N, C-alpha and C positions, 0 to 999 in steps of 0.2 A: 304958577300956572293958576287959572282961574277955574274952580269948580263950579260947573252948571247943574243947579239942583232941578233935576227932572221928576222929583217924586212930589214935591209941593213948592212952586216957586214962591209962595208967601211966605215960607218959614225960613229965617235968615241964620238962625243959630238953634242948634238941637242938642241936647245932652238926655240919654235915656238911662236910668238905672234898673238892673234886673234882679228879682227875686226868683225863688226857687219857682219851678212849673206847679201849679197848684192841681193841674188835671191828673185823673187817676191814671190814666194809659200814657206812662212816659216811657221813653227808652232808657232802660237802667244799663244794659251792657251792650256796647257797640259790635256791630257785625263783622263776620269774617267773610271777605268774598269768596264763592266758590266758582262762579262761571257767569260769563257776560257775553252779550254778543247782539246781533240783530239779522232779521230777515227782510230781504228786499227784492222785487222783482222776480218772483219765482211762483208763477199762477198755479204750478202743479203740485205746490207743496201741500203736505199734509202730516200730521204725526200720528204715530200708533200710540194707542192707549198704554200709559206707562205711570210711574209713580216715582217721586224723589225723597231722599232723607234730608233734604234741606227745603226752605221756603224759596218759592219761583215766582217773581214779579214780571208780567209781561204788560207793555205798555204800548198800545197800537197807535201808530202815526199815521197810516193810512190803509184803504181797502176795506173790505168787509169779510166777514168769516163767522165761524162757531166755534165755541169752546164746549166741552161736554166734560161735566164734573160728577163724580158719583151717580152717571147716567142720566143727568138733567142737563137739558141743552140751554145755552145762553149765546145770543147773537152779539157779535162783536162789531164795533166800528171805531173810527178815529177818536183817540181822547179816552179810551176805555183802559183801565187798569185791571188786569186780571191776577188775583192772588190765589196761590197753591200753597197751602198749608203744608208741612210734610207728611208723606204717606197718603196724599189725596190722589185717588185715581182721576186721570184726565187726558184728554187729547183735545188737540185743535185742527182746524181744518180752513182752507181758505176757499173764497167765493172766485169760480174761475173768470168771471167777467169782471171783477174788482178785486184783484189779489191782496192778501193780507200785507201791510209792512209793520213792523214792530221791534222794538228793543226788548231783552230780558235780562233778568239778573239773578243768580241764585246766591242764598245766603245763608249763614248758619252761626252758632255760637253766640247768638244776643239774646237778650231778655227784655220783654216788655212788660211793665209792672200789670198784675192782674190777669196776664195770660201764661200759659205753660211756655216753658223754654222752647226758643226758634219758632213761636208761633206769632202770625201778624194780626190775626181777626179771632173772633169767637164764632160760634155755628150759628149766631142770630144774624151775622151780617151776610149780605149777598157777596159771592166771590167776585163778582163783575162790579167795580165802582167807576161812576162818572168823574172825571177829574175837574170838567166845567173850567171854572176860573184859573184853576192851577195847572192846565195842559201845557202852558208856554213853560213854566218851571219846571214840570216834569221833563219836558223835551230837552230843556237846557242840561238838566241833571243827567240823563241818559247820554247825551252827545258827549258831555266832559268826561263821564266814567269810560265810555268806548274809547274816547282819544287817549286817556291815561292809559289803559290796558292794551290797546294796539301799540303804542309808541313806547312805553316802558321806560320813561325817563326816570332820572333819579328820585326816590322816595315814591314812587309811583303807586305802590300798594297801601301807603299811608294815605295818600291823596285819594286813592280809588275807594277805600273802606270809609273815609270821612263822606264823600258824596255819597254811598251807599246810608249812611246814618241819616242824610238829609232825605233821601228818598223814602226811608222807613217813618221818618217824622212827617213829611208831608203826607204820606199814605194814612198816618193816623189823625192827621188834620182833617182829610177828607171823610174819614169813616166816624168823625165826631158829630158830623151833621148829618151823616146817611141815615135813611130809614132803616130798621132792622127787618129781616123777612119774617113774614108772619107765620111760618111754618117752622117750627122748634122741635127738636127732639124730645120725646116721651121720656120720661124717668127711666123706663124700662131698656130703651135702647142707650141711654147714658150710661147706665149702669154696665150694659153688655160692652160698649166700647171702652169703658174704663178698665174692665176686667181684662179684655184682650190687650189693650195698651200696656197694662202693668205685667202680664203673663206670656206675651207672644212668643218669648225664647223657650218657654216650657213645652212640654209633650200636651197638647190641648186639642180636644176635638168637641164635637156639638153636644156629646153627651156630659162631658167634663164640665163644659160651659154652663149647660142646663142647671146641673147640680150646683154649681158656683153660686149663680145669680138667682137660683130659685125660679125659675121660668121654665115653662115646657118646651121641648125642642122645637115644636111646630110653631109655637107663638114667638119663639126667638127668632126663628127664619123669617117669619111672615112680618113682623113688626121692624125688624131691623133692615130688611131689604127695602121695604116700603119707605122708611126715613132716611136712610144711608145710600140707598141705590146698588149696594152690594151685599151679599149674603154674610154672615159673620164669618164663615169658613175663608171667603173672597177676601174679606178686609183683613183676616189673621195673616193670610199668605202676602198680601201687600204689606203689611207691617214687616214681616220676616225678610221680605227680599230687599225692602227699602233698608233695613239693619244689615243684610249681607253686602249691599253695595258700599255702604259706609265703611264696612270693615275691610273689604276688598281693596277700597281706593287710600285707605289710611293706615293700613297695618301690613305688616308681613306674614300674618297668621297662615298657617296650610289651610287648604281649601276645605280638606275633611273636618278640621276643628272649627272653622266657620259654619259649615253646615250643622254641626252639633250645637253652637253657640246661637243659632237661628231656629232650633228645635226640629232638626232634620236628623234623624239618626242614619239614614242612608245617603252617603256623598253622591252617589250616582243619580239618585231621586232628585235631590237638592240642584244638581246642575241641570237636569231636565225641566224643573219648574223654573229655575234662574233663567234658562234662556228662553222659555215660553213667553215670559213675561216682559224680558228685557231685549230680547234677540241677541244677546251675547252669550258665550260660554262664560262662567266665572274667570278663567284663565284670560279670556280676551278681555273681559271687562276690566280687570286688573291692570293689564298691559296699558289699555287706552286712558284709564281714567287715575291712575297712580299719582297721588300728590307727593 
């Protein structure tokens, strides 16, 4: 069978050797696939504000709409890649006259060098990236991913997660050349966020947070919400609920124990907060999302 070289007709013989990737941000641990799917032909669609305990990547293929991340709005159009790091409050809505069409994938258990575990980008980058010259590649990867997870032929999970690694690597490529956001977190907000991230399972309130980071309660509330889009306490709640979702879907731990593990002494109050943010009771969420 004759091979037609469509890459460069002038090249008749090609052999390439590969060294280690010298870039700082490389994929060190491959991802585990949590969810995948697509949305098409649904002009009334919109999502409620929510968070995930995994990374979500949304690739827009058609229509127009908006994503709101930490209370900041971004317009969406075909070719846009929306990146939601874990525990990021967000929701999307579709333009009624030009309904959104997109693929999405949820990933966890991966590591990119220079970034926290299960994180795709740092806070300097915009969460909505233009794929531009790589739009066709993203489209191919997502179509193949949906095909594998839909038909589930032999070794589909291995193939699916290999495709997800390609999607992550291509995401890193487009961000390598992407401009960073001019607005960055102040050292105060970084300290507040890091303390909450490390202590969200403990009994924590605004007064204790103020003492821990040596910043007044009033200033904490003002600067954190101005830069993060949510108050410190709402960020704390979002972290707790994301952790609860993870425990509910991956363990058989009693709900009362999960409440305690997430910083809630009262399991009834925990259930109320969980349902307010997710629209599910903890029991129903476990039933529908058990892995």
